[in-house]
Each structure stands twice: as C-alpha cells, then as structure tokens.
C-alpha positions as CSV (number, residue, x, y, z in Angstrom):
1,M,105.3,178.5,140.4
2,T,106.0,176.8,143.7
3,F,109.7,176.5,144.8
4,E,110.6,173.5,146.9
5,L,113.1,174.1,149.7
6,S,116.3,172.3,150.6
7,P,117.5,173.0,154.2
8,N,121.2,172.9,154.9
9,L,121.7,170.3,157.5
10,T,124.9,171.8,158.8
11,W,122.9,174.7,160.3
12,L,119.3,173.4,160.3
13,F,117.7,170.4,162.0
14,T,120.6,170.3,164.5
15,E,117.9,169.6,167.1
16,A,118.1,166.0,165.9
17,G,121.7,165.7,167.1
18,P,125.1,165.4,165.5
19,S,124.3,162.4,163.3
20,P,123.8,163.4,159.6
21,A,121.4,160.5,159.2
22,D,119.2,161.7,162.1
23,R,119.1,165.2,160.6
24,V,118.0,163.7,157.2
25,R,115.2,161.9,159.0
26,A,114.2,165.0,160.8
27,A,114.1,167.0,157.6
28,A,112.0,164.3,155.9
29,S,109.6,164.3,158.8
30,A,109.1,168.0,158.3
31,G,108.2,167.4,154.6
32,F,111.4,168.1,152.8
33,R,112.5,166.0,149.8
34,F,115.8,167.8,149.3
35,V,118.7,168.8,151.6
36,D,122.0,170.6,151.3
37,T,125.0,170.0,153.6
38,W,128.6,170.9,153.8
39,P,130.8,167.9,154.7
40,L,130.5,164.4,153.3
41,P,129.8,161.8,155.9
42,T,132.8,160.2,157.6
43,A,133.4,156.5,156.8
44,D,131.6,155.4,160.0
45,Q,128.6,157.6,159.2
46,A,128.2,156.7,155.5
47,A,126.2,153.4,156.0
48,D,123.6,155.0,158.3
49,Y,123.5,158.1,156.1
50,A,122.8,156.0,153.0
51,A,120.2,154.0,154.9
52,A,118.4,157.2,156.0
53,L,118.4,158.6,152.5
54,R,116.9,155.3,151.1
55,E,114.3,155.2,153.9
56,T,113.1,158.8,153.4
57,G,113.7,159.3,149.6
58,V,115.6,162.5,150.4
59,T,118.1,163.8,147.8
60,I,121.3,165.6,148.8
61,M,121.6,168.6,146.4
62,V,125.1,169.7,147.3
63,V,128.0,169.0,149.5
64,T,131.3,170.9,149.8
65,A,134.1,169.5,147.7
66,P,137.0,168.4,150.0
67,V,139.6,170.5,148.4
68,G,141.9,173.3,149.5
69,E,142.8,176.3,147.3
70,P,141.6,175.4,143.8
71,G,143.6,178.3,142.3
72,D,147.0,177.2,143.8
73,T,149.2,175.3,141.4
74,A,151.0,173.6,144.3
75,Q,147.7,172.2,145.5
76,L,146.3,171.2,142.1
77,E,147.3,167.5,142.2
78,P,146.4,167.0,145.9
79,N,143.0,168.7,145.3
80,L,142.2,166.5,142.3
81,A,143.2,163.4,144.3
82,A,141.0,164.4,147.2
83,L,138.1,164.9,144.9
84,A,138.6,161.5,143.3
85,D,138.8,159.9,146.7
86,A,135.5,161.6,147.8
87,L,133.6,160.7,144.7
88,P,132.6,157.1,145.6
89,V,131.2,158.3,148.9
90,A,129.2,161.0,147.1
91,Q,127.9,158.4,144.7
92,R,126.9,156.1,147.5
93,I,124.7,158.7,149.1
94,G,123.4,160.1,145.8
95,V,124.9,163.6,146.0
96,R,123.9,165.8,143.0
97,H,126.8,168.2,143.1
98,F,130.1,169.0,144.7
99,V,130.5,172.7,145.6
100,V,133.7,174.5,144.7
101,T,134.5,178.1,145.6
102,G,137.4,180.2,144.3
103,G,139.3,180.0,147.5
104,T,141.2,183.0,148.9
105,I,143.4,185.6,147.2
106,L,146.9,184.1,147.2
107,D,149.9,186.1,148.2
108,G,152.4,186.6,145.4
109,V,150.1,185.1,142.7
110,E,148.8,187.2,139.9
111,P,145.0,187.1,139.7
112,R,145.1,185.9,136.1
113,E,147.4,183.0,137.1
114,Q,145.1,182.1,140.0
115,R,142.1,182.2,137.6
116,A,143.9,180.0,135.1
117,T,144.7,177.4,137.7
118,L,141.1,177.4,138.9
119,V,139.9,176.8,135.3
120,E,142.5,174.0,134.9
121,F,141.3,172.4,138.2
122,L,137.6,172.6,137.1
123,R,138.4,171.1,133.7
124,R,140.3,168.2,135.2
125,A,137.7,167.8,137.9
126,A,135.1,167.4,135.2
127,D,137.1,164.5,133.8
128,I,137.1,162.9,137.3
129,V,133.3,163.1,137.8
130,A,132.3,162.6,134.1
131,G,129.7,159.8,133.9
132,S,129.4,159.5,137.7
133,G,126.1,161.2,138.2
134,V,127.8,163.8,140.4
135,G,128.4,167.3,139.0
136,I,130.4,170.3,140.2
137,V,129.0,173.7,140.9
138,L,131.2,176.8,141.3
139,E,130.0,179.3,143.9
140,N,131.1,182.9,144.4
141,L,131.1,184.2,148.0
142,N,130.7,187.8,149.3
143,S,133.9,189.5,150.3
144,R,132.2,192.4,152.2
145,V,130.9,190.6,155.3
146,D,131.4,186.8,155.5
147,H,134.5,186.1,153.4
148,P,136.9,189.0,153.2
149,G,139.8,188.1,151.0
150,C,138.0,185.5,148.9
151,F,139.1,185.3,145.3
152,L,135.8,184.9,143.6
153,D,133.0,187.3,144.8
154,S,131.3,188.1,141.5
155,T,128.4,186.2,139.9
156,P,129.2,187.4,136.4
157,E,132.9,186.3,136.8
158,T,131.7,182.9,138.1
159,V,129.5,182.5,135.0
160,A,132.4,183.6,132.8
161,I,134.7,181.0,134.3
162,V,132.1,178.2,133.9
163,R,131.6,179.2,130.3
164,E,135.4,179.1,129.8
165,V,135.6,175.7,131.4
166,G,133.0,174.6,128.8
167,R,132.2,171.2,130.4
168,P,128.6,170.0,131.1
169,E,129.8,168.6,134.4
170,V,130.7,172.1,135.7
171,A,127.9,174.6,136.4
172,V,127.0,177.5,138.7
173,L,125.7,177.6,142.2
174,Y,123.9,181.0,142.6
175,D,123.8,182.1,146.3
176,A,121.4,185.0,146.4
177,Y,122.6,186.0,149.8
178,H,126.2,186.4,148.7
179,S,125.1,188.1,145.5
180,L,122.9,190.7,147.3
181,V,125.5,191.5,149.9
182,M,127.8,192.3,147.0
183,G,125.2,194.7,145.6
184,E,124.2,192.6,142.6
185,D,120.8,192.6,141.1
186,V,119.3,189.2,140.8
187,R,117.5,189.6,137.5
188,T,120.5,191.3,135.9
189,V,123.1,188.7,136.9
190,L,120.9,185.7,136.0
191,T,119.9,187.1,132.6
192,D,121.3,184.7,130.0
193,A,123.1,182.8,132.7
194,V,120.3,180.6,134.2
195,D,121.1,177.8,131.7
196,L,124.3,177.3,133.8
197,V,122.7,177.5,137.2
198,R,122.1,174.1,138.8
199,H,121.3,175.2,142.4
200,V,120.2,178.4,144.2
201,Q,120.7,179.2,147.9
202,V,119.0,181.9,149.9
203,A,119.2,183.7,153.3
204,D,117.8,187.0,154.6
205,V,120.0,190.1,154.2
206,P,121.6,191.3,156.4
207,G,122.4,188.7,159.0
208,R,122.1,185.5,157.1
209,H,119.2,184.1,159.0
210,E,115.7,183.0,158.1
211,A,113.2,185.0,156.1
212,G,111.8,188.0,158.0
213,T,114.9,188.6,160.1
214,G,116.4,191.1,157.7
215,T,115.2,193.6,155.1
216,L,115.0,191.4,152.0
217,D,111.9,191.6,149.9
218,W,111.3,187.8,149.6
219,A,108.3,188.1,147.2
220,K,110.5,190.1,144.9
221,L,113.4,187.7,145.2
222,L,111.1,184.8,144.3
223,D,109.6,186.8,141.4
224,D,113.1,187.5,140.1
225,L,114.2,183.8,140.4
226,E,111.0,182.7,138.6
227,A,111.5,185.4,135.9
228,S,115.0,184.1,135.3
229,G,113.7,180.6,134.5
230,Y,115.1,178.8,137.5
231,V,112.9,175.9,138.5
232,G,114.9,173.9,141.1
233,P,114.9,173.8,144.9
234,L,116.1,176.7,147.0
235,G,118.8,175.8,149.4
236,L,118.2,177.3,152.9
237,E,121.8,178.1,153.8
238,Y,121.3,180.3,156.9
239,Q,121.8,180.2,160.6
240,P,118.3,179.9,162.2
241,T,117.3,182.1,165.1
242,V,114.4,179.8,166.1
243,E,113.7,176.1,166.0
244,S,114.3,174.6,162.6
245,V,110.8,173.7,161.5
246,A,109.4,177.1,162.6
247,S,112.3,178.8,160.8
248,T,111.6,177.0,157.5
249,E,107.8,177.5,157.8
250,I,108.3,181.3,157.4
251,L,109.5,181.0,153.8
252,R,107.1,178.2,153.0
253,R,104.3,180.7,153.9
254,V,105.7,183.3,151.6
255,I,105.8,180.8,148.8
256,E,102.2,179.7,149.5
257,E,101.0,183.3,149.6
258,R,102.5,183.9,146.1
259,Q,100.3,181.2,144.7
260,R,97.0,182.7,145.9
261,P,95.0,184.6,143.3
262,R,95.7,188.3,143.4
C-alpha cells in the first residue's frame, strides 16, 4: 500500500516563514494533503490559517492539547477548562485530534495516583470533545533521549490506559521514533492494538531527522506498519537537516520503491 505523509509544520516548511498559514500553503504546493503541528494558531492567526486550509484542502491531523500536567489533580480543572477553550479554534480549522502526553513524573505522587488522574482527565476530556469532530490521542514519549522524566514512555501502557478510559473519543498516537528509542518492536506493540491507533508519526533513529540520516530500516518499518493494519497518514515529526521539500522526498522515494514489482 501507499502511505500518505503529513509533515509537521513546527519543524518543516519553516522556509515559508513564521506564519502557520504560509507553511500550510507551502506544504500544499509540495503535494501534501495532511499536516501535523504543535500549537493551535493564536487569535490573530486563526482567520488566515482557516483561509489557507480552505484554499488548499489541507487537513490538520494533530495539534498539541494546551494542557499542563494531565496527571496532576491540582491541574485537573484548569486543564479541562483550557481544553474546552481551545476546542472552538480546533473546530474552526478542522483539526482531527488533540495530542495529550502523560506529562512528567510528579514528585511526591504515587505512580498509580498519577495514572488514575490521567485516566480521569481523559474521560472528562472525552465529554468535552464528544460530538465536536475533534478527538484526543494519547502519546507516549521516550525517556531515554528526548524526554527524561516523562511519566508515560511505554506503548503497551498507553494502549492499556486508552482501553481503560473506554471512550471512542480517546485513542492512541503511535510515534515510531519514541517507540524504537525505547527498544520496542513495532509489530509486537501494534498487535491487537491498531484498532486504537488514529495517527502514526515517524523519524529516523538515532537523531530524529529525515529518512536516511540514521540507521532505521525504513522498508521494514513500513512493512511492519502495513502488517499491523494501519492505513492512515504518517506524520513527519522530525528536525530536517536539509530543505523541507528535499527532506520529505527521501521517504516518498522509499514508499514509491516499495510499490514496484519485486
């Protein structure tokens, strides 16, 4: 199968300047129908952002939910309020999913208590977004390189939490880079879990740059993702070492080569 790609506009297409709308237009000009990003647009950016998305037909797969520590009981109500405030903007620009992580390990808090608060946050967040067209995806990060001290660094644990939440509005974001840095096997962790995965992100390992800069066997990764049953876009969440279009073309060529008769 052919995977479509969804470049992260926080790191890619920065050549277009600081405007999120201009980055959307640049990505569309390069042939992309989907994009990822981290922050929602500010109030003064939203109208231009929405116009750029309408003009180009580009869809925003994920943005980072504007919440603090989702496992901190003291932040529970402020986090839910911030999510509710952000929802109309996300709807206006057609965001598919808010990304939530597990936050950091909290001093003086038992892991089971932090986990329980995270589950409560996700269940109540599901009530906020229900019927809005915007979902929530829980993402685990790697604690070995990029996010030491993060609370949730295991894909199986992320899947278990989403199953415990038990709401269709809450699913999994599988970041293959974080997973591989933690020594996980893609096929193993996605077996019987792909039904919960709404988005996948990728980067080369090590380094978190574009394909070909590390040691990752990209053909195998794509085979593993295909074998799991995942059929959505692949989010390009990496820091490019070359110009954005050239950077994304590398993985596009790998995908094209997989389609040729062997």
